[in-house]
N, C-alpha and C positions, 0 to 999 in steps of 0.2 A: 411492552415486550411480549406479554402474554398473548396479545393479539397477533403479533408476528409469528409466534410459535404455532398458533392455531391455523394460520394460513399456509404453513409449510406442509410438504408431504410428510408421510410417516418417517421415511428415512432421513429427510432433512431435519425433522424435529429432533431426532436422536443425535444426529451429528452436531447440530447447533448446541445442544446441551453439553455434549462431550467436549466441544471446543471451548466452552465458556465456563471457567471454574465457578463463577458466581451463580451459575444455574445448577451446580452439582446436586443440591438437595432441594431444588425448588419443587413445589407442588402446583400442578395446573388443574384448576377446578377441583381440587381435593385429591388429585391422582399423582402418584410419585413418578419419578423418571422411569423406573422399571415398568410401570403400568403404561406409560406413554409409548414405550417400545412396542407394546402389544395391542395398541389400538387396532381394532378390526373394522374392516369395511364390509358393509352389507348392501347389496343391490336388491331392491324389491321390484318385481315386474308385475304389471297388471295386464293380463292378456285381454283381447277383445271379448266383450260380453256376449257376442253372437258367433255362431258358427260361420265358416267361410261360405257354406251353402246358402245361408240366409243373407249374407252380405252380397254374394254374387247373383243369386237367383231367388229373390224373395217371392213368397207366394203372392197371388193376386190380392188376397185379403190382407197382406201386410206390405202393400206398396208404399205405405207411409213409413216403412221401416227406417228408423233412425238409430243411431248408435248412442248408447247410454254413456254420458260423460260426467256422471256424478263424481265428486271428489271421492277417492278411495279411502274411506274412513279407517278401515282396518290397517292399511299400510301406514297412514300418517299417525295413527295411534301407536303402532309398534315402533315407528321411527322415533317418536318423542320418548318412548319408554326406554329403548336401548341406548339412546344417546345419554339419558340421565343415569341409568343404573348399570350400564356396561361400558361407558366411555367409548362408544362406537361411532363410527361415521356411517351415514346412510345416504343412499341415492335412490330415488324412485323414478321408474320409467313406466308411464301409463300409456299403453298403446291405443286406448280408445279415443282420446282427442286427436291423436295423430291419424288414426284411421278415418276419422270424421272428415278430414280434408281430402280424402281420396275418392275418386269415382270408381265404381265397381269394375268398369272396363279397364282400369289401369293395372289391375292385379290379376295374376293367374293363380296365385296361392298366397297364403299368409307368410309362407316361408321367405320369399324374397323381401317382403315388407319387414319382417323381423330382422333379417340379416342387415338390411340397409340401416336400420335405426340402432340395432343392438351392438353390432361389431365395434363401432368407434367408442361406445360407452365402456364396454368391457376392456378394450385396449387402453383407454385413458385412465379409467378408474381402478382397474385391477382389483376387483372385489375378492374378499376372502370367502364369502358365502353369497349365494344367489337364491332368493326365495321367490316363488311364483304363487300368486294368490288365485285360487280357483273357487269362485263363489257359486257358479252354476254349471250344470252339465253341458250347457250350450258352449261353454269355454273349454270343455275337457279335451277335445281332440286337438285344438290349436295350442293348448297348454303343453301337451305331450310333444308337439312339433317344436314349440318354443324351447322346452327343456333340452331336446335333442340338438337344437342349433347352438344352445349355450355350450353343451359338451363338445360340439364340433369346433366352436371358436376357441374354447379353452378346455381341453380334455381333463385337466386337473381340478376343475371347478367343483366345489361342494354345492350341489343343487338340491333344494328341498321345495316342497309345496305345502301350503296351508289354506285354511278356509273351510267352507261348508262341505265341498265335495271330498277332499281328503279325509275330513273327519268322519263322514258317513260312508265313504267308499274305499277305505284303506285296504280292505281285504281284496277287493276287486282290482285296485290299482297295482297291487304287488302280486297278483295271481300269475302274471307273466313278466317277462323282462321289462324293466322300467328305466327311464333315464333319470329318475329321482334317487338320490342317495338316502333320503329320509322324508317322512311326512310329519308335520306338526299337527297335533291333535287338539281340537277345540280352540279356545281363544289363544292367540299366539304370543302375547306380550311376554309372559313369564318363560315359556319354553325357549323362545328365541333369545331372550335375555340370558338365560342359563347357557345356551349354546355359545354366545359371543363372549361370555365370561370364562369359558373353559379353555384349557391349553390344548386340548385335542378334541376336535369335533366328533370323531368316530367313537372315542371312548365315552363321550358324554351321551350321544344318542343311544349307545348300546345299553346304558344303565338307567336312562331317564324314562319315567313312566308316561310322559306326554310326548315322547318321540317314538315313531314307528319306523322300523327298518325292514328290509326284505326278509332278513333272518327271523325277526320277531313275528312277522306275518305268517310264517310257516308253523309257528308254535300254536297249537290248538288251544292251549291254556292261557295265552296272552290276551289281556284286555287293557287297552290304554286308559289313562286316567286324565280327567280334566284338572287344570290348575287355574281355577277362576279367581279373579280379583274381586274380593268382597266389597272393599271400599274403592269405588271408581276414581275417587280423588287421588289415588295413588298414581294414576296415569297423568303425566303432564299435559298441558294443552296440546292439542293435535299439531303435528309438525307441518303446518300449511306452507312453510318456507321451502320445503322440498318439492313442491308442485309448481308447475308453470301456470300460475294463477289465471292468467289471461285466457288460457285454453279452456277454462271451465265456464266462460261466459255463455257459450252456446247451449249448454245444459238442456238437451232435447226433452228430458223427462219433465222439466219445468217450463219449457219454452211455450207449451200450450196454454199456460195460464195467461189470461188477458193482460194482467198487470206485469207480466215478465217483460223485461227489455234486455236484448242480447248485449247491450253495452254495459249492463250491470251484472256482476258476477254473483252466482248463487253459491253461498258457502254452506256446505253440508255439515251437520253436526248431530251427535247423538247424546242425549242427556241421561240415558239409562240403558240397561241390558236386561234381557229376560222377558218372559211373558207367561202368566199363569194358566192361560187357556190351552186347550189341547185340540185345536182344529186339525182334522185329519190330513188336510192338504198342506200343512205348514211344517217346515223342518228347522226353523230357527232355534228351537230348543236343543237341537243336537249340538249346537255350538255354544249357545248362551244359557241354556237351562230354563227351567220354569220359574225359578225364584227371581223376583224383581230386585235389581241392584241399581243404585242411583248415584249420580254426581250430586253433591250438595248444591243447594241454591246459590250459595256464595261463590262456589267454584264456577258454576254456569255463568253467573253474572260477570265474573272476572274474565272468563273466556270471551264473552260477547263484547265487553268493553275493549279488550285487546283487538278483536276483529274490526271493531269500529275505528279505533285509533290508528292501528297499524296498516289496515288494508282499505279503510273507508267503506267497510261492509254496509250494504243497503238491503241485502236479501239473505235470508237464512232458510234452508230447508231442513226440517227436523226429521230424522230417520229412525227414531226409536221404534221398536216393535210394539210397545204399549206405552206411549207417551202419557196417556191420561190414566195410568194406573193409580196415581195419586192426584185426585182432582184439584185439591188446594194447591199443590206444588205446580201442577200444569198451569193453573190460572196465574200464579205468581210469575212464572217464567214468561207467559204471554204478555202480561202487563209490563214486565221489565223490557222485553223486546220492543213493545210499543213505545215506552218512554225513551228508548234509545233511538227512536225514529228509524227503525228497521222493519222491513216487511218479512213476515214469516209464511212459509208454505209447509203443508203436511203432505208428504208423498205417501205416508202410511201411518200406522201407530195410533189411529183413532178407532174406537169401538162405538157401535151404534148407541148403546145405552149410556155411554159417557157424554154424548152430545145432548146434554140437557139444555133447556131454553136459556138459562143464565150463561152457560158456557158458550152457546152460539152467539148470544148478544155480546159477550166480551170479545169473541173472535171478530165480529163485525166492527166493534169499536176500535179494534186493533188493526183494521185494514184487511182482515182475512175475508175475502168475498167469494172464494172458490174452495171446494172440498171434495175429496174422494170418499164415497160412502161404501163401506165393506158389506154390501148386502149379500153377495156371494150366490144366493139362490132365491128364486121366487117361490119355490116349493118348500113349505114348512117342514114336510117330512124329510126331504133331502138335507135341509139346513140343520135340523136337530138330530136325526137318526144317522145320517151318513157323514155329514161334515162335523157333527158334534158341536154345533154352535148353539147350545142350549141357552146361552145368555142373550140371544137375539130373538125377537118375536115380530110378527107382522104388525102388532099394535105399536111397538117401538119404532119400526120402520116408517109406518104411516105418520107418527108424531114428529119424527125428525125431518121427514120430507116436507110436511106441512109447515114446520117452524122455519126451515130453510127458505121456502118460498116466501113466507111472510117477511122474512128479514132480508130478502134479496140476495141470498147466497146461491151461487151457481153449483149445481150438484152433478157429479160424475159417478155413476153407480158401477161397482165391480161385480161381475157375474162370472161364475164358472159353469161350464156345460160338459157333461160326459163323465160324471162321477160313477164309479162302479156301484151297481144297485139302482141307478137312475133309469127310469123307463121313459118312453115317449109320452106317456100320460103325465109323468112328473114334469117333463120339459114343458108340455103344453099348459099344465096347471100353473107352473111358475111364470110362464110367458104371459098368461092372462092377468096374473097378479101384477107383474111389472108394468103392464100396459095401463093399469089403474093408477099408478103412481105418477106424480108430476116431476120426476127426475129429468133434468135437462138432457142428459146423454148417458148412454151405457157403454161400458167396456166389456165386451163379451169375450171371454177366454176359454180355451179348452182345458179341461182338468189335466194337470201335469204331475206325474209321480216323482216328486223330489226325493232323492235318497235321504234317508233320515226321517221321513214323514211316515205316519201310519198308513197313508194312502199307498206309498211305495211298498211297504211291507205286505199290505193286503194284496196288492197286484202281483207281487212275486209269489206269495203263497198260493194264490188261485190261478196262476199261470196267465194273467192278463197282459203281462209284459215279459219279453225274454231278457236274457242276461245283458245283452248289448243294445237291444232295441230302444231302451229308454234314454240312452245317451243323446243329448242334444235337445231335450225337451225345453220349450221356451214359451209355453202357453199359447202358441199359434199352431204348431204342428202336433196333432194328436198322436199319442203313443199307445193308448190303452185299447185293448180288444176285449170286450165282455160278451156274454151270451146275448145281450140286447143290442150292442152297437159295434161297428167297426170304426177304426180311426178316421177313414174317409167320410163316413156318415156324420161323425161328430163335427169334423171341420165344416162340412156343408151345413149342418144344422145350426152351428154357432153363427155362421155367416148369415143364414136366413133370419135368425133372431136379431142380429144387428140391423138388417134391412127393415124388419118390422118395427123394432123399438125406436130406432134412431131416425127413421125416415117416414114410414107409413103412419106410425102412431106417435110421431114426435110430439112431446107434450107442449112445447112452446107453440108449435103450429096449431095444435088442437085447441089451445087456450086463446088463440088469436093474437099471440105475442109475435107478430110477423117480423119485426126488426130482429128479435132474438133468434127466431128460427132461420131467417136469412143468414144471419151471422154464423150460425152453426153449419149450415150447408156450404157457405162460402169457405169456411175453414177446411172442409173436405176438398173442395175444388182447388184450394191453394196447394194442396198436397198432390192430388191426382186430377188431371185435367179431362179425364174421360169417364167420370162416374155419373152414369145416367140418372140415378135416383137423386143425387145431389143437385144436378141441374134442373131436374123436374120439379123438386120441391122448393128450390131456390126461386125458380120462375113463378111458381104458385104464390110464394110469399111476396114477391115483387108485384104481382098482379093485385094482391090484396092491399098492398101499400100504394097502389095506383101509379107505380113507377113503370109505365108502359114501355118506354124506350129501352130500359135495361131488361125488362121482361122479354121483349122481343129478341134481344141478344141471347139470353139464356135459353129461351124456347127454341131458337134456331139451332143452338149447339145440341140441345137435347134431341131434337128431331134427327139431326145427323147421326148421333150415336145410336139412337133407337133404330135407325134404318140400316146402319152398317155393321153393328155388332151382334152376332148370334148369341154371344154370352149374355148380353143385357136383354136381348129379345126374350129369352127364356124367363127371366125374372119379371120383365114387364108383363108378360102373359100370365105368369103365376099369380101376380098380385093385382092384376086388373088395371094397370095404369094405361092412360091413353097412349096409343102408338105414336100420336102426333099432337103437338100443342098448336093451337091456332095462333097465327101471327096477326097481330092487330095492325091494320094499315094506318098510315099517317093521317089519312083523311077521316079516320074514325073519330067521333066526338069523344071517345074515351082516351084517345091518344094525347099524351102530354109531351110536347117537344123536349128534346134532351136538355136544352138550356133551362127549362122550367122543372126538370125532374127533381122531385123531393130527394134530399140527401138521405142515404141509408147509412146508419152508423157503422163504424168499424166493428168487425166481429168482436163480440163480447164474451162468448162462451168458449174461452180459450182452452179449457181442459180438453176439448174435443180433439185437439191435434196431438195429444200425447202419444208417445212412441208405441204404447201397447194398444191403442185404439184401432180395432179393425174397421176398414172402410167398406 
């Protein structure tokens, strides 16, 4: 009978209880009849993680643009928390997997897309409160549009926002008229739980120190306060049930890993919160703080067992900001995941110094053969003095890269270009150092001033960004203007670094590992079919492998691009590539008939196709 009550609507629950005397004093999951009357419905919306401009007209250097469809950990954590502690119902609508199925030509704006998917949900679900998660400024404009559409569909909706952007930008967001009734500050579990437990939303937000209202924002003395959860085990297992699980098999951020299979879903999880380091470009501390907080090992093991048993989980992507803050704990969790026959990915959360030889060996034993290295800058001055990454040195970087090569771990190096205070000399010095490393591939990003980061504050103080101009920063479109650089220059310089490091001085090609280098260049070709450098160096790799038939195919395509594209002609001239590759005739003694062509392995350096990799 309890199951029956749960499946009924709120009104039906109350009527059923009133009609049946035997239920007069019944408790449902510990809640009385009066509490059941006040079950509240929360709708959590996840807007696209990219701007409409990026979706509709990506830059040439981001033509591999894909939409991040990671599981929204914040939303499913909040969902499980308020279901337990506020007896609330929750529905989650994530627009990112939905948008992934659209071609850019199908939409003239996100507005029509939002209305199409949101209208029926609000009508059928009739939520009491609607929350919008805004993690990045790239989502800011479309989040305002989404909130306005919610108000248009249901003018009486209580609409709030939470996440990194509202936490860092609440003064800006309420500076002018806003579609939001309130903003949740910091981690959302407790503030939203308090909201749903209240009898009056507006009275609650007016007095609660972790809720920001337009009126409070006008008070110069007001400062919101965090309500962090010290013991993360207080949070129940993430509410994966509220997600359309099959939608997350695409997982573009992980799809680049060679071991990823789109038929196998990536389950995202976080085992800790916080990070003690103060890298100037990072803003995660604004939400989670500097103090490390952990789920217990036992709790993590319990969650992983449930994912395996309930969902048949075969892949987990750990998204901690500093997973290896406790080395022994990290090793224990990796071993457990291995014993559960689950593959683990690290999208972030590793520090260079934590990648000791024994840690790397354990990772290999556990099936982890690809990793993203947070090198950030090849200039030691920029890394230590500007980025404040004093815990990383060139000696450590050399040691980790050497160990990864020896252990057969594919490496993708993260690099930021265009930090304030960086000069062309710093860029060139860093570039020379990066060329000396045997990293398989580099992801070159432009420095982006995230609200809440020291970089953002520094840029505002020195006038390097204007009040509105930083909105939409996504590590691809430069926003910072310094005495040394313009945004256009940094975008161009970052792309040139990409061409030099990933193609001209590609380490696999340089080391004679031509199957690997071909795989890397083929991955680029799989994404964009007119990349001259990819065809040029793929052809060179095939020639070294004596695969003449396939070499001729790639050389022919390169020759066509080099002849027709003024864009590529400029780069070909700049870097001294041949304007035309020789086509080897079939009568040549070096020609191998197609039927006898040696097989080239499937691309192995899968990290290369990640969404953030410039081409």
